[in-house]
N, CA, C and O of each residue as an XYZ file, in Angstrom:
860
protein
N      -9.263     60.781     20.610
C     -10.011     59.823     19.792
C      -9.060     58.841     19.108
O      -9.325     57.641     19.044
N      -7.952     59.373     18.600
C      -6.979     58.499     17.951
C      -6.428     57.496     18.936
O      -6.246     56.323     18.611
N      -6.154     57.979     20.182
C      -5.625     57.097     21.229
C      -6.618     55.978     21.544
O      -6.227     54.819     21.684
N      -7.919     56.330     21.657
C      -8.935     55.322     21.954
C      -9.038     54.303     20.821
O      -9.211     53.108     21.063
N      -8.931     54.792     19.576
C      -9.017     53.885     18.435
C      -7.855     52.904     18.422
O      -8.037     51.727     18.110
N      -6.648     53.388     18.763
C      -5.478     52.520     18.826
C      -5.639     51.463     19.902
O      -5.253     50.309     19.715
N      -6.219     51.866     21.044
C      -6.447     50.915     22.133
C      -7.401     49.811     21.692
O      -7.195     48.632     21.981
N      -8.475     50.234     20.966
C      -9.434     49.231     20.497
C      -8.767     48.255     19.521
O      -8.983     47.046     19.600
N      -7.965     48.785     18.611
C      -7.294     47.936     17.632
C      -6.334     46.961     18.302
O      -6.274     45.784     17.945
N      -5.579     47.471     19.284
C      -4.622     46.622     20.004
C      -5.332     45.531     20.775
O      -4.885     44.384     20.795
N      -6.451     45.891     21.418
C      -7.218     44.910     22.183
C      -7.758     43.823     21.267
O      -7.787     42.645     21.625
N      -8.186     44.238     20.078
C      -8.717     43.248     19.149
C      -7.654     42.270     18.708
O      -7.926     41.076     18.583
N      -6.437     42.756     18.467
C      -5.346     41.876     18.074
C      -5.002     40.918     19.191
O      -4.761     39.734     18.954
N      -4.979     41.435     20.421
C      -4.628     40.595     21.571
C      -5.630     39.479     21.772
O      -5.246     38.351     22.082
N      -6.918     39.776     21.600
C      -7.945     38.765     21.811
C      -7.938     37.706     20.717
O      -8.251     36.546     20.983
N      -7.590     38.080     19.506
C      -7.675     37.130     18.406
C      -6.450     36.232     18.318
O      -6.508     35.185     17.673
N      -5.343     36.612     18.947
C      -4.111     35.834     18.852
C      -4.272     34.405     19.325
O      -3.814     33.491     18.640
N      -4.922     34.161     20.499
C      -5.070     32.781     20.946
C      -5.868     31.923     19.974
O      -5.631     30.719     19.870
N      -6.827     32.545     19.250
C      -7.634     31.782     18.314
C      -6.780     31.197     17.194
O      -7.071     30.120     16.676
N      -5.731     31.913     16.830
C      -4.900     31.445     15.733
C      -3.983     30.312     16.171
O      -3.581     29.496     15.341
N      -3.645     30.241     17.445
C      -2.714     29.229     17.923
C      -3.417     28.056     18.606
O      -2.762     27.088     18.991
N      -4.729     28.129     18.759
C      -5.460     27.070     19.444
C      -5.438     25.788     18.612
O      -5.571     25.828     17.389
N      -5.267     24.643     19.295
C      -5.249     23.361     18.595
C      -6.608     23.095     17.959
O      -7.638     23.435     18.541
N      -6.624     22.500     16.786
C      -7.902     22.220     16.122
C      -8.755     21.274     16.954
O      -8.242     20.351     17.586
N     -10.056     21.511     16.947
C     -10.984     20.667     17.707
C     -11.153     19.322     17.004
O     -11.347     19.268     15.789
N     -11.077     18.236     17.779
C     -11.291     16.899     17.240
C     -12.704     16.453     17.556
O     -13.079     16.357     18.725
N     -13.490     16.179     16.533
C     -14.832     15.670     16.757
C     -14.787     14.210     17.164
O     -13.720     13.596     17.139
N     -15.934     13.638     17.542
C     -15.976     12.239     18.000
C     -15.387     11.249     17.003
O     -14.702     10.307     17.403
N     -15.643     11.446     15.708
C     -15.150     10.488     14.717
C     -13.630     10.444     14.693
O     -13.042      9.369     14.567
N     -12.987     11.605     14.812
C     -11.528     11.655     14.801
C     -10.952     11.304     16.161
O      -9.803     10.871     16.255
N     -11.728     11.485     17.207
C     -11.242     11.213     18.557
C     -11.329      9.727     18.904
O     -10.540      9.243     19.716
N     -12.268      8.998     18.309
C     -12.488      7.597     18.688
C     -11.225      6.736     18.597
O     -10.957      5.974     19.526
N     -10.436      6.824     17.518
C      -9.216      6.002     17.480
C      -8.273      6.302     18.643
O      -7.637      5.391     19.172
N      -8.177      7.571     19.046
C      -7.330      7.922     20.182
C      -7.874      7.315     21.471
O      -7.115      6.820     22.303
N      -9.186      7.359     21.625
C      -9.817      6.780     22.818
C      -9.572      5.276     22.861
O      -9.254      4.730     23.918
N      -9.715      4.610     21.733
C      -9.487      3.167     21.687
C      -8.021      2.829     21.924
O      -7.713      1.831     22.576
N      -7.120      3.648     21.403
C      -5.692      3.421     21.660
C      -5.382      3.548     23.149
O      -4.610      2.763     23.699
N      -5.986      4.533     23.790
C      -5.782      4.714     25.231
C      -6.348      3.532     26.005
O      -5.716      3.041     26.940
N      -7.531      3.077     25.621
C      -8.140      1.919     26.281
C      -7.280      0.676     26.096
O      -7.143     -0.127     27.020
N      -6.705      0.513     24.916
C      -5.844     -0.637     24.651
C      -4.592     -0.592     25.512
O      -4.172     -1.615     26.054
N      -3.991      0.590     25.643
C      -2.786      0.727     26.466
C      -3.074      0.360     27.920
O      -2.274     -0.319     28.564
N      -4.206      0.808     28.427
C      -4.596      0.488     29.809
C      -4.853     -1.008     29.951
O      -4.399     -1.633     30.909
N      -5.580     -1.576     28.997
C      -5.918     -2.999     29.056
C      -4.677     -3.874     28.972
O      -4.577     -4.880     29.674
N      -3.730     -3.498     28.117
C      -2.517     -4.293     27.964
C      -1.662     -4.262     29.222
O      -0.999     -5.246     29.552
N      -1.676     -3.135     29.921
C      -0.844     -2.988     31.117
C      -1.491     -3.570     32.363
O      -0.805     -4.144     33.210
N      -2.820     -3.425     32.484
C      -3.485     -3.783     33.740
C      -4.649     -4.756     33.582
O      -5.250     -5.165     34.575
N      -4.966     -5.124     32.367
C      -6.132     -5.969     32.142
C      -7.315     -5.129     31.727
O      -7.408     -3.954     32.082
N      -8.209     -5.721     30.984
C      -9.313     -4.953     30.420
C     -10.296     -4.484     31.486
O     -11.042     -3.530     31.264
N     -10.303     -5.150     32.647
C     -11.193     -4.714     33.724
C     -10.798     -3.340     34.259
O     -11.604     -2.674     34.908
N      -9.565     -2.912     33.994
C      -9.109     -1.602     34.462
C      -9.579     -0.466     33.566
O      -9.450      0.704     33.926
N     -10.118     -0.799     32.409
C     -10.559      0.233     31.465
C     -11.875      0.834     31.933
O     -12.834      0.114     32.210
N     -11.914      2.141     32.018
C     -13.133      2.870     32.366
C     -13.105      4.207     31.650
O     -12.069      4.628     31.136
N     -14.240      4.864     31.620
C     -14.313      6.185     30.990
C     -13.366      7.151     31.688
O     -12.665      7.924     31.035
N     -13.348      7.105     33.015
C     -12.496      8.014     33.785
C     -11.018      7.749     33.515
O     -10.243      8.688     33.331
N     -10.619      6.456     33.490
C      -9.216      6.129     33.264
C      -8.768      6.550     31.871
O      -7.660      7.057     31.697
N      -9.620      6.344     30.891
C      -9.274      6.738     29.527
C      -9.145      8.255     29.432
O      -8.223      8.761     28.793
N     -10.062      8.978     30.062
C      -9.993     10.443     30.054
C      -8.697     10.922     30.695
O      -8.033     11.813     30.164
N      -8.335     10.338     31.829
C      -7.085     10.716     32.495
C      -5.885     10.403     31.611
O      -4.947     11.196     31.524
N      -5.916      9.257     30.962
C      -4.806      8.849     30.099
C      -4.606      9.837     28.951
O      -3.475     10.135     28.566
N      -5.706     10.337     28.415
C      -5.641     11.272     27.288
C      -5.469     12.715     27.724
O      -5.145     13.579     26.909
N      -5.687     12.984     29.019
C      -5.619     14.360     29.493
C      -6.797     15.195     29.044
O      -6.657     16.387     28.769
N      -7.974     14.561     28.969
C      -9.190     15.276     28.576
C     -10.249     15.046     29.648
O     -10.039     14.275     30.585
N     -11.377     15.714     29.505
C     -12.469     15.529     30.456
C     -13.312     14.320     30.060
O     -13.251     13.860     28.919
N     -14.086     13.815     30.992
C     -14.932     12.653     30.711
C     -15.943     12.909     29.593
O     -16.168     12.023     28.769
N     -16.564     14.107     29.538
C     -17.509     14.344     28.437
C     -16.901     14.151     27.054
O     -17.604     13.782     26.113
N     -15.598     14.399     26.922
C     -14.945     14.182     25.631
C     -15.003     12.704     25.251
O     -15.256     12.363     24.095
N     -14.769     11.831     26.228
C     -14.827     10.389     25.972
C     -16.271      9.942     25.769
O     -16.559      9.121     24.899
N     -17.178     10.491     26.584
C     -18.597     10.131     26.445
C     -19.163     10.559     25.091
O     -20.129      9.969     24.607
N     -18.567     11.577     24.484
C     -19.017     11.991     23.155
C     -18.689     10.934     22.102
O     -19.300     10.894     21.034
N     -17.710     10.076     22.421
C     -17.309      9.012     21.497
C     -18.023      7.697     21.776
O     -18.388      6.969     20.853
N     -18.218      7.401     23.064
C     -18.848      6.146     23.473
C     -19.803      6.417     24.626
O     -19.461      7.130     25.570
N     -20.987      5.852     24.547
C     -22.037      6.160     25.523
C     -21.681      5.705     26.928
O     -22.049      6.357     27.905
N     -20.961      4.579     27.038
C     -20.602      4.057     28.354
C     -19.433      3.090     28.210
O     -18.929      2.863     27.109
N     -19.007      2.521     29.341
C     -17.867      1.610     29.340
C     -18.149      0.378     28.489
O     -17.263     -0.100     27.781
N     -19.362     -0.136     28.549
C     -19.703     -1.338     27.790
C     -19.514     -1.106     26.295
O     -18.945     -1.943     25.594
N     -19.993      0.030     25.819
C     -19.845      0.348     24.398
C     -18.375      0.521     24.035
O     -17.946      0.107     22.958
N     -17.604      1.134     24.932
C     -16.174      1.329     24.697
C     -15.452     -0.015     24.612
O     -14.669     -0.245     23.691
N     -15.718     -0.901     25.574
C     -15.070     -2.209     25.582
C     -15.450     -3.011     24.343
O     -14.602     -3.666     23.737
N     -16.719     -2.957     23.972
C     -17.169     -3.689     22.788
C     -16.434     -3.212     21.542
O     -15.990     -4.025     20.731
N     -16.304     -1.897     21.388
C     -15.606     -1.351     20.226
C     -14.131     -1.744     20.244
O     -13.553     -2.048     19.201
N     -13.525     -1.737     21.432
C     -12.118     -2.123     21.546
C     -11.929     -3.585     21.164
O     -11.028     -3.921     20.396
N     -12.777     -4.447     21.697
C     -12.667     -5.879     21.407
C     -12.871     -6.143     19.918
O     -12.149     -6.946     19.326
N     -13.840     -5.480     19.317
C     -14.099     -5.681     17.886
C     -12.910     -5.224     17.046
O     -12.550     -5.873     16.064
N     -12.301     -4.097     17.438
C     -11.148     -3.617     16.673
C      -9.969     -4.569     16.803
O      -9.329     -4.908     15.807
N      -9.679     -5.004     18.032
C      -8.535     -5.886     18.239
C      -8.786     -7.267     17.653
O      -7.844     -7.962     17.273
N     -10.047     -7.669     17.578
C     -10.374     -8.946     16.951
C      -9.944     -8.940     15.492
O      -9.436     -9.942     14.989
N     -10.142     -7.827     14.816
C      -9.733     -7.726     13.419
C      -8.223     -7.857     13.280
O      -7.734     -8.495     12.347
N      -7.486     -7.254     14.208
C      -6.023     -7.345     14.185
C      -5.581     -8.790     14.395
O      -4.753     -9.311     13.647
N      -6.143     -9.433     15.423
C      -5.730    -10.780     15.793
C      -6.124    -11.803     14.730
O      -5.297    -12.600     14.288
N      -7.388    -11.774     14.326
C      -7.839    -12.748     13.337
C      -7.184    -12.511     11.980
O      -6.873    -13.458     11.257
N      -6.977    -11.235     11.642
C      -6.304    -10.941     10.385
C      -4.903    -11.527     10.354
O      -4.488    -12.113      9.354
N      -4.171    -11.367     11.463
C      -2.826    -11.928     11.538
C      -2.829    -13.442     11.535
O      -1.984    -14.070     10.898
N      -3.779    -14.029     12.247
C      -3.837    -15.490     12.339
C      -4.199    -16.123     11.000
O      -3.577    -17.101     10.587
N      -5.202    -15.568     10.323
C      -5.604    -16.140      9.037
C      -4.533    -15.916      7.965
O      -4.342    -16.755      7.085
N      -3.843    -14.789      8.047
C      -2.751    -14.550      7.104
C      -1.648    -15.583      7.296
O      -1.017    -16.014      6.330
N      -1.416    -15.983      8.557
C      -0.386    -16.982      8.837
C      -0.751    -18.353      8.281
O       0.131    -19.172      8.024
N      -2.053    -18.611      8.092
C      -2.501    -19.901      7.554
C      -2.491    -19.939      6.029
O      -2.771    -20.979      5.432
N      -2.171    -18.814      5.398
C      -2.156    -18.760      3.936
C      -1.006    -19.608      3.384
O       0.008    -19.782      4.061
N      -1.150    -20.138      2.158
C      -0.076    -20.939      1.552
C       1.216    -20.138      1.439
O       1.199    -18.956      1.094
N       2.348    -20.804      1.737
C       3.645    -20.138      1.700
C       4.689    -21.087      1.122
O       4.506    -22.304      1.104
N       5.791    -20.498      0.647
C       6.891    -21.301      0.125
C       7.630    -21.974      1.274
O       7.576    -21.517      2.416
N       8.323    -23.071      0.955
C       9.098    -23.767      1.971
C       8.204    -24.563      2.900
O       7.100    -24.959      2.525
N       8.684    -24.798      4.114
C       7.904    -25.522      5.110
C       6.734    -24.641      5.537
O       6.960    -23.600      6.155
N       5.502    -25.015      5.232
C       4.363    -24.140      5.552
C       4.162    -23.952      7.050
O       3.634    -22.925      7.477
N       4.579    -24.931      7.854
C       4.417    -24.805      9.300
C       5.402    -23.785      9.861
O       5.031    -22.943     10.679
N       6.640    -23.859      9.427
C       7.647    -22.888      9.869
C       7.265    -21.490      9.399
O       7.254    -20.546     10.190
N       6.953    -21.357      8.113
C       6.600    -20.041      7.572
C       5.346    -19.491      8.235
O       5.255    -18.292      8.500
N       4.376    -20.368      8.504
C       3.135    -19.923      9.136
C       3.348    -19.425     10.550
O       2.826    -18.377     10.928
N       4.118    -20.176     11.339
C       4.382    -19.742     12.710
C       5.230    -18.469     12.727
O       5.031    -17.608     13.584
N       6.160    -18.343     11.805
C       6.957    -17.114     11.732
C       6.078    -15.916     11.393
O       6.244    -14.837     11.961
N       5.147    -16.108     10.469
C       4.235    -15.019     10.106
C       3.341    -14.646     11.281
O       3.117    -13.464     11.542
N       2.829    -15.650     11.990
C       1.976    -15.390     13.145
C       2.727    -14.612     14.214
O       2.213    -13.623     14.737
N       3.936    -15.048     14.544
C       4.694    -14.408     15.620
C       5.203    -13.028     15.209
O       5.401    -12.163     16.062
N       5.413    -12.818     13.923
C       5.762    -11.473     13.451
C       4.599    -10.516     13.686
O       4.799     -9.369     14.086
N       3.386    -10.994     13.435
C       2.195    -10.186     13.713
C       2.074     -9.881     15.199
O       1.726     -8.764     15.581
N       2.359    -10.869     16.035
C       2.316    -10.658     17.484
C       3.327     -9.590     17.890
O       3.019     -8.717     18.701
N       4.532     -9.659     17.325
C       5.571     -8.682     17.660
C       5.202     -7.280     17.188
O       5.588     -6.292     17.813
N       4.461     -7.190     16.092
C       4.064     -5.885     15.556
C       2.899     -5.276     16.321
O       2.758     -4.054     16.362
N       2.056     -6.117     16.932
C       0.880     -5.638     17.663
C       0.809     -6.308     19.039
O      -0.179     -6.975     19.345
N       1.835     -6.142     19.865
C       1.870     -6.885     21.137
C       0.713     -6.567     22.067
O       0.198     -7.463     22.735
N       0.292     -5.304     22.125
C      -0.791     -4.945     23.048
C      -2.099     -5.632     22.679
O      -2.861     -6.036     23.557
N      -2.356     -5.763     21.388
C      -3.587     -6.432     20.952
C      -3.630     -7.866     21.462
O      -4.674     -8.350     21.899
N      -2.494     -8.534     21.402
C      -2.429     -9.929     21.835
C      -2.391    -10.036     23.354
O      -2.921    -10.994     23.917
N      -1.775     -9.070     24.022
C      -1.731     -9.110     25.489
C      -3.127     -9.005     26.088
O      -3.411     -9.609     27.122
N      -3.984     -8.248     25.447
C      -5.358     -8.128     25.937
C      -6.014     -9.505     26.015
O      -6.829     -9.757     26.903
N      -5.662    -10.387     25.094
C      -6.254    -11.721     25.049
C      -5.514    -12.705     25.949
O      -6.141    -13.510     26.637
N      -4.193    -12.645     25.946
C      -3.410    -13.688     26.595
C      -2.901    -13.326     27.981
O      -2.396    -14.197     28.690
N      -3.016    -12.080     28.384
C      -2.522    -11.684     29.682
C      -3.570    -10.853     30.411
O      -4.586    -10.469     29.833
N      -3.313    -10.584     31.674
C      -4.195     -9.717     32.446
C      -5.366    -10.462     33.043
O      -5.466    -11.684     32.931
N      -6.255     -9.712     33.682
C      -7.411    -10.283     34.361
C      -8.457    -10.728     33.343
O      -8.789     -9.965     32.436
N      -8.983    -11.946     33.473
C     -10.021    -12.394     32.532
C     -11.231    -11.463     32.562
O     -11.607    -10.962     33.622
N     -11.823    -11.238     31.427
C     -12.995    -10.380     31.310
C     -13.958    -11.061     30.343
O     -13.517    -11.658     29.362
N     -15.268    -10.983     30.600
C     -16.220    -11.643     29.700
C     -16.037    -11.265     28.239
O     -16.140    -12.118     27.358
N     -15.766     -9.983     27.977
C     -15.595     -9.547     26.592
C     -14.374    -10.203     25.964
O     -14.406    -10.596     24.797
N     -13.291    -10.322     26.739
C     -12.075    -10.935     26.222
C     -12.264    -12.439     26.052
O     -11.802    -13.013     25.066
N     -12.934    -13.075     26.998
C     -13.187    -14.514     26.881
C     -14.013    -14.818     25.635
O     -13.790    -15.819     24.955
N     -14.967    -13.940     25.349
C     -15.786    -14.129     24.148
C     -14.932    -14.013     22.896
O     -15.059    -14.818     21.973
N     -14.050    -12.995     22.866
C     -13.151    -12.819     21.729
C     -12.235    -14.027     21.585
O     -12.062    -14.554     20.486
N     -11.648    -14.464     22.697
C     -10.721    -15.587     22.667
C     -11.421    -16.845     22.161
O     -10.890    -17.554     21.306
N     -12.614    -17.121     22.691
C     -13.339    -18.317     22.290
C     -13.758    -18.288     20.840
O     -13.630    -19.286     20.131
N     -14.266    -17.132     20.388
C     -14.709    -17.011     18.998
C     -13.520    -17.125     18.048
O     -13.584    -17.834     17.044
N     -12.443    -16.427     18.372
C     -11.259    -16.474     17.523
C     -10.649    -17.860     17.459
O     -10.241    -18.322     16.394
N     -10.590    -18.522     18.607
C     -10.033    -19.877     18.659
C     -10.860    -20.827     17.794
O     -10.307    -21.663     17.081
N     -12.168    -20.696     17.857
C     -13.048    -21.562     17.081
C     -12.855    -21.334     15.585
O     -12.778    -22.294     14.817
N     -12.778    -20.073     15.167
C     -12.629    -19.761     13.746
C     -11.281    -20.228     13.210
O     -11.204    -20.794     12.119
N     -10.221    -19.992     13.977
C      -8.888    -20.405     13.543
C      -8.799    -21.927     13.500
O      -8.221    -22.495     12.573
N      -9.376    -22.585     14.509
C      -9.367    -24.044     14.524
C     -10.100    -24.639     13.336
O      -9.643    -25.616     12.742
N     -11.239    -24.050     12.987
C     -12.013    -24.545     11.847
C     -11.243    -24.377     10.539
O     -11.275    -25.252      9.674
N     -10.552    -23.245     10.402
C      -9.774    -23.012      9.179
C      -8.588    -23.968      9.102
O      -8.283    -24.498      8.033
N      -7.919    -24.189     10.231
C      -6.792    -25.123     10.230
C      -7.270    -26.539      9.913
O      -6.607    -27.267      9.174
N      -8.401    -26.924     10.461
C      -8.958    -28.256     10.180
C      -9.238    -28.420      8.691
O      -8.967    -29.471      8.110
N      -9.782    -27.372      8.081
C     -10.072    -27.428      6.644
C      -8.795    -27.606      5.831
O      -8.775    -28.339      4.843
N      -7.724    -26.926      6.256
C      -6.472    -26.969      5.505
C      -5.685    -28.254      5.746
O      -5.062    -28.781      4.824
N      -5.710    -28.760      6.974
C      -4.851    -29.895      7.311
C      -5.462    -31.237      6.920
O      -4.727    -32.209      6.742
N      -6.783    -31.317      6.780
C      -7.427    -32.605      6.491
C      -6.904    -33.249      5.208
O      -6.519    -34.418      5.246
N      -6.869    -32.542      4.068
C      -6.331    -33.188      2.861
C      -4.848    -33.521      2.987
O      -4.379    -34.487      2.385
N      -4.108    -32.734      3.761
C      -2.684    -33.017      3.963
C      -2.502    -34.316      4.737
O      -1.652    -35.134      4.388
N      -3.287    -34.504      5.774
C      -3.208    -35.741      6.554
C      -3.528    -36.951      5.682
O      -2.870    -37.987      5.784
N      -4.526    -36.821      4.838
C      -4.892    -37.940      3.962
C      -3.776    -38.208      2.943
O      -3.487    -39.360      2.620
N      -3.156    -37.140      2.445
C      -2.051    -37.313      1.499
C      -0.851    -37.978      2.166
O      -0.110    -38.718      1.519
N      -0.660    -37.719      3.443
C       0.426    -38.358      4.191
C       0.129    -39.818      4.513
O       1.025    -40.554      4.926
N      -1.092    -40.236      4.332
C      -1.466    -41.593      4.665
C      -1.817    -41.783      6.124
O      -1.779    -42.905      6.630
N      -2.158    -40.701      6.809
C      -2.542    -40.789      8.216
C      -3.804    -41.636      8.346
O      -4.770    -41.443      7.607
N      -3.787    -42.560      9.276
C      -4.940    -43.435      9.481
C      -5.903    -42.834     10.498
O      -5.515    -42.035     11.349
N      -7.157    -43.234     10.391
C      -8.185    -42.843     11.360
C      -8.254    -41.316     11.527
O      -8.313    -40.799     12.643
N      -8.245    -40.612     10.388
C      -8.216    -39.144     10.413
C      -9.387    -38.534     11.186
O      -9.151    -37.650     12.010
N     -10.626    -38.953     10.969
C     -11.736    -38.320     11.695
C     -11.572    -38.378     13.211
O     -11.950    -37.439     13.911
N     -11.019    -39.463     13.718
C     -10.851    -39.611     15.165
C      -9.687    -38.774     15.684
O      -9.763    -38.208     16.775
N      -8.613    -38.696     14.906
C      -7.415    -37.980     15.342
C      -7.516    -36.473     15.130
O      -6.867    -35.700     15.833
N      -8.323    -36.059     14.169
C      -8.343    -34.659     13.758
C      -8.616    -33.685     14.903
O      -7.877    -32.709     15.030
N      -9.635    -33.890     15.745
C      -9.868    -32.936     16.837
C      -8.668    -32.792     17.774
O      -8.392    -31.701     18.273
N      -7.956    -33.897     18.010
C      -6.779    -33.855     18.878
C      -5.659    -33.058     18.212
O      -4.967    -32.280     18.869
N      -5.487    -33.254     16.925
C      -4.427    -32.552     16.204
C      -4.722    -31.060     16.080
O      -3.809    -30.237     16.154
N      -5.976    -30.714     15.894
C      -6.352    -29.293     15.859
C      -6.060    -28.647     17.206
O      -5.536    -27.535     17.264
N      -6.396    -29.339     18.283
C      -6.127    -28.813     19.622
C      -4.623    -28.693     19.864
O      -4.172    -27.734     20.490
N      -3.852    -29.651     19.376
C      -2.394    -29.576     19.480
C      -1.869    -28.336     18.774
O      -1.016    -27.622     19.303
N      -2.381    -28.087     17.584
C      -1.953    -26.911     16.824
C      -2.303    -25.620     17.555
O      -1.458    -24.735     17.694
N      -3.543    -25.509     18.021
C      -3.979    -24.289     18.703
C      -3.188    -24.061     19.985
O      -2.792    -22.933     20.279
N      -2.957    -25.118     20.743
C      -2.194    -24.989     21.987
C      -0.754    -24.575     21.699
O      -0.161    -23.811     22.460
N      -0.196    -25.078     20.606
C       1.163    -24.692     20.220
C       1.225    -23.218     19.840
O       2.181    -22.522     20.178
N       0.201    -22.750     19.137
C       0.120    -21.321     18.798
C       0.069    -20.470     20.060
O       0.794    -19.483     20.185
N      -0.788    -20.860     20.986
C      -0.946    -20.097     22.226
C       0.348    -20.085     23.032
O       0.744    -19.050     23.568
N       1.005    -21.243     23.113
C       2.260    -21.312     23.853
C       3.338    -20.443     23.232
O       4.084    -19.770     23.944
N       3.424    -20.452     21.907
C       4.422    -19.632     21.224
C       4.144    -18.146     21.421
O       5.066    -17.355     21.623
N       2.876    -17.776     21.363
C       2.506    -16.368     21.560
C       2.839    -15.916     22.972
O       3.403    -14.838     23.163
N       2.497    -16.728     23.960
C       2.804    -16.379     25.350
C       4.309    -16.254     25.563
O       4.769    -15.365     26.279
N       5.065    -17.142     24.943
C       6.521    -17.084     25.071
C       7.060    -15.785     24.496
O       7.909    -15.135     25.106
N       6.565    -15.407     23.319
C       7.060    -14.185     22.679
C       6.677    -12.944     23.474
O       7.436    -11.975     23.511
N       5.505    -12.964     24.110
C       5.050    -11.805     24.879
C       5.739    -11.700     26.232
O       5.705    -10.646     26.867
N       6.362    -12.783     26.675
C       7.039    -12.771     27.966
C       8.228    -11.819     27.930
O       9.007    -11.821     26.976
N       8.360    -11.018     28.959
C       9.467    -10.065     29.009
C      10.817    -10.715     29.198
O      11.846    -10.069     28.999
N      10.838    -11.988     29.580
C      12.094    -12.676     29.861
C      12.575    -13.533     28.693
O      13.652    -14.124     28.771
N      11.807    -13.611     27.627
C      12.174    -14.486     26.512
C      13.294    -13.865     25.686
O      13.471    -12.646     25.682
N      14.054    -14.716     24.983
C      15.172    -14.250     24.155
C      14.991    -14.650     22.692
O      15.924    -14.544     21.896
N      13.795    -15.107     22.343
C      13.531    -15.554     20.980
C      13.134    -14.384     20.084
O      12.482    -13.439     20.527
N      13.534    -14.464     18.826
C      12.965    -13.584     17.809
C      11.769    -14.311     17.196
O      11.660    -15.529     17.334
N      10.872    -13.593     16.523
C       9.741    -14.273     15.880
C      10.173    -15.362     14.900
O       9.553    -16.424     14.841
N      11.230    -15.102     14.134
C      11.680    -16.100     13.161
C      12.272    -17.327     13.844
O      12.009    -18.457     13.432
N      13.075    -17.106     14.891
C      13.681    -18.238     15.604
C      12.618    -19.109     16.264
O      12.619    -20.332     16.119
N      11.719    -18.465     16.985
C      10.677    -19.214     17.685
C       9.725    -19.877     16.695
O       9.281    -21.006     16.907
N       9.416    -19.166     15.610
C       8.541    -19.734     14.594
C       9.139    -20.971     13.949
O       8.430    -21.942     13.683
N      10.438    -20.939     13.697
C      11.098    -22.107     13.108
C      11.091    -23.286     14.081
O      10.814    -24.421     13.693
N      11.398    -23.005     15.351
C      11.459    -24.066     16.357
C      10.095    -24.725     16.559
O       9.974    -25.949     16.498
N       9.081    -23.913     16.798
C       7.743    -24.453     17.050
C       7.157    -25.050     15.774
O       6.523    -26.105     15.812
N       7.369    -24.379     14.650
C       6.832    -24.881     13.389
C       7.345    -26.271     13.049
O       6.574    -27.132     12.625
N       8.645    -26.496     13.232
C       9.215    -27.813     12.953
C       8.668    -28.865     13.912
O       8.392    -29.996     13.513
N       8.514    -28.484     15.184
C       7.991    -29.430     16.176
C       6.555    -29.834     15.849
O       6.203    -31.010     15.936
N       5.732    -28.865     15.477
C       4.340    -29.156     15.134
C       4.267    -29.991     13.856
O       3.464    -30.918     13.753
N       5.110    -29.650     12.893
C       5.143    -30.407     11.640
C       5.461    -31.873     11.916
O       4.791    -32.763     11.393
N       6.477    -32.129     12.733
C       6.848    -33.512     13.053
C       5.703    -34.247     13.752
O       5.397    -35.397     13.439
N       5.082    -33.554     14.705
C       3.998    -34.189     15.467
C       2.832    -34.571     14.563
O       2.267    -35.658     14.693
N       2.478    -33.686     13.659
C       1.361    -33.968     12.757
C       1.735    -35.036     11.727
O       0.927    -35.897     11.378
N       2.960    -34.959     11.257
C       3.402    -35.911     10.221
C       3.450    -37.327     10.757
O       3.200    -38.282     10.021
N       3.766    -37.468     12.026
C       3.924    -38.799     12.621
C       2.666    -39.276     13.340
O       2.674    -40.336     13.967
N       1.602    -38.511     13.254
C       0.378    -38.883     13.985
C      -0.250    -40.150     13.415
O      -1.282    -40.604     13.909
């Protein structure tokens, strides 16, 4: 009887040991950021069209039901990813438009490119890879909002500079600014570039400042 009791006790210890070392279960709320990070990594490397429930599951080393517990389908996953990255991109862009000491154009471009360097995958989803309707929508909406804010900020400056025919020139100057931002971002994201955010920001910022000042 004593021998049987010892066997039962030993068996109980053996069975309970794995429970103590098992990794804690992550519910959907805690898992969603990981799923979105995986989707972002795939999108940055191959384009957002490569993102799927299966690819994300493989990337995380989990089963598809784990991903489906977080997002009902690919459309919902992509929408959540785009909305999250939109906050990163627009937050960085609007912060770059904030008033700064020194040359505001140089400081603004340096701030923008520093944000790009800190969150390269977020920007690559927009500027690189295969075009996707969700990304085009983000790009168009973000471009419109940033352009409107820049127009609001630059209009009184142009008038203070004595720029003539401001209403007619303004749309062209806003487009010049936006195109310069896009070009600088693409340059920084290029694997072959040798610029730092501060160097490139100073170079482009001064060029844009001169162009606007002499318009």
